[in-house]
C-alpha positions as CSV (number, residue, x, y, z in Angstrom):
1,M,127.1,126.6,80.7
2,L,128.4,123.0,80.6
3,V,131.6,124.1,82.4
4,G,129.4,125.8,85.1
5,C,127.4,122.7,85.7
6,I,130.5,120.5,85.9
7,M,132.1,123.0,88.3
8,A,128.9,123.1,90.4
9,W,128.8,119.3,90.6
10,G,132.5,119.1,91.5
11,L,132.1,121.7,94.3
12,M,129.2,119.8,95.7
13,K,131.0,116.5,95.6
14,T,134.5,117.5,96.7
15,L,133.9,120.5,99.1
16,G,130.3,119.7,100.1
17,A,129.1,123.1,98.9
18,R,125.4,123.6,99.3
19,R,123.2,123.3,96.3
20,R,121.6,126.6,96.9
21,I,125.0,128.4,96.5
22,V,125.9,126.8,93.2
23,T,122.5,127.1,91.7
24,T,122.4,130.8,92.6
25,W,125.6,131.4,90.7
26,L,124.5,129.2,87.8
27,Y,121.3,131.4,87.5
28,I,123.5,134.4,87.4
29,E,125.7,132.8,84.7
30,V,122.6,132.1,82.6
31,A,121.2,135.6,83.1
32,L,124.6,137.1,82.1
33,M,124.8,134.8,79.0
34,F,121.3,135.8,77.9
35,G,121.9,139.4,78.7
36,S,125.2,139.8,76.9
37,G,125.0,137.0,74.4
38,I,124.9,139.1,71.2
39,L,127.3,141.7,72.5
40,G,129.6,139.0,73.8
41,L,129.9,137.5,70.4
42,G,130.7,140.9,69.0
43,H,134.5,140.4,69.1
44,H,133.9,137.8,66.4
45,Y,132.1,140.3,64.1
46,F,135.3,142.2,63.6
47,W,136.8,139.5,61.5
48,I,133.9,139.5,59.0
49,G,134.4,143.2,58.2
50,T,132.1,145.0,60.7
51,P,133.3,148.3,62.3
52,E,136.3,148.2,64.6
53,Y,134.3,149.1,67.8
54,W,132.9,145.5,67.9
55,L,136.3,144.2,68.9
56,G,136.4,146.2,72.1
57,L,132.7,146.0,72.9
58,G,132.4,142.3,72.2
59,G,135.7,141.5,74.1
60,F,134.4,143.4,77.2
61,F,131.1,141.5,77.3
62,S,132.8,138.2,76.5
63,A,135.2,138.7,79.4
64,L,132.3,139.1,81.8
65,E,131.1,135.5,81.2
66,P,133.5,133.6,83.5
67,I,133.0,136.0,86.4
68,P,130.1,134.0,87.9
69,L,132.1,130.8,87.7
70,V,135.0,132.4,89.7
71,A,132.5,133.8,92.2
72,M,130.9,130.4,92.6
73,V,134.2,128.8,93.5
74,V,135.1,131.7,95.9
75,H,131.7,131.5,97.6
76,A,132.0,127.8,98.1
77,G,135.6,128.3,99.4
78,Y,134.4,130.8,102.0
79,E,131.6,128.4,103.0
80,Q,134.3,125.7,103.4
81,A,136.3,128.0,105.6
82,F,133.3,128.5,107.9
83,V,132.9,124.7,108.2
84,E,136.6,124.5,109.2
85,R,136.1,127.2,111.8
86,A,133.0,125.5,113.2
87,V,135.0,122.3,113.9
88,G,137.0,124.0,116.6
89,G,137.1,127.7,116.2
90,S,139.8,129.9,114.7
91,T,142.8,128.2,116.2
92,W,145.8,126.3,114.8
93,G,144.4,123.1,116.2
94,A,141.1,123.5,114.4
95,F,143.0,124.3,111.2
96,F,145.0,121.1,111.4
97,D,142.0,119.1,112.6
98,G,139.9,120.4,109.7
99,Q,142.5,119.0,107.3
100,T,141.9,115.4,108.6
101,R,138.2,115.5,107.7
102,P,137.2,113.1,104.9
103,W,135.8,115.8,102.6
104,F,139.1,117.7,102.9
105,V,141.3,114.7,102.3
106,Q,139.1,113.7,99.3
107,S,139.4,117.2,97.8
108,M,143.2,117.1,98.2
109,Q,143.3,113.7,96.4
110,W,141.3,115.1,93.5
111,R,143.6,118.1,93.4
112,M,146.6,115.8,93.2
113,I,144.9,113.8,90.4
114,F,144.1,116.8,88.3
115,G,147.6,118.2,88.9
116,V,149.2,114.9,87.6
117,V,146.8,114.8,84.6
118,M,147.6,118.5,83.8
119,T,151.4,117.9,84.1
120,A,151.2,114.8,81.8
121,G,149.2,116.8,79.2
122,L,151.7,119.6,79.4
123,A,154.6,117.2,78.9
124,I,152.9,115.6,75.9
125,L,152.2,119.1,74.4
126,F,155.8,120.1,74.9
127,W,157.1,116.9,73.4
128,D,154.9,117.4,70.4
129,L,156.2,120.9,70.0
130,L,159.8,119.7,70.0
131,T,159.2,116.8,67.6
132,I,156.7,118.2,65.2
133,G,157.8,117.5,61.6
134,R,160.9,115.6,62.6
135,D,160.0,112.5,60.6
136,E,158.4,114.3,57.7
137,T,159.5,112.8,54.4
138,R,157.3,114.6,51.9
139,P,158.9,117.4,49.9
140,A,158.0,120.9,50.8
141,K,155.8,122.6,48.3
142,Q,157.0,125.9,46.8
143,V,154.5,128.7,47.1
144,P,154.7,131.0,44.2
145,D,155.3,134.7,45.0
146,P,152.7,136.8,43.3
147,E,155.0,139.9,43.1
148,S,157.8,138.0,41.2
149,E,155.2,136.5,38.8
150,S,153.7,139.9,38.0
151,A,157.2,141.4,37.5
152,A,158.2,138.5,35.2
153,A,155.0,138.9,33.2
154,A,155.6,142.7,32.7
């Protein structure tokens, strides 16, 4: 739900999406979460020893939860396309003119910022993967093998 609210706020600020559109999809998200809440958690039940059908059933309902978020972004994008067409019709000139509008330029700047932040995070994660344990000085603990201990005892 928090992600949905943040996405709604971002769509309203960057694309100028109407509040009615994003609140409609947020209501659908809430209804879906209330409607499939217990079943959506069902894929976690498998790991505590419940029957195997919970894995598939819970996974299905859990996979339904992000659908309203995707639909909200798609709906706001279509709304944005209608605004671009209203600027000058469905022509190449209107397409390029729509890209000079302040709301479009601002959304592209935000897109660039998020891309840089994501790339920096990915580089840090990759660097951490390559260097993990390189400076480790503690001796490795030997884990006893239960099979060899039972064979030695017999």
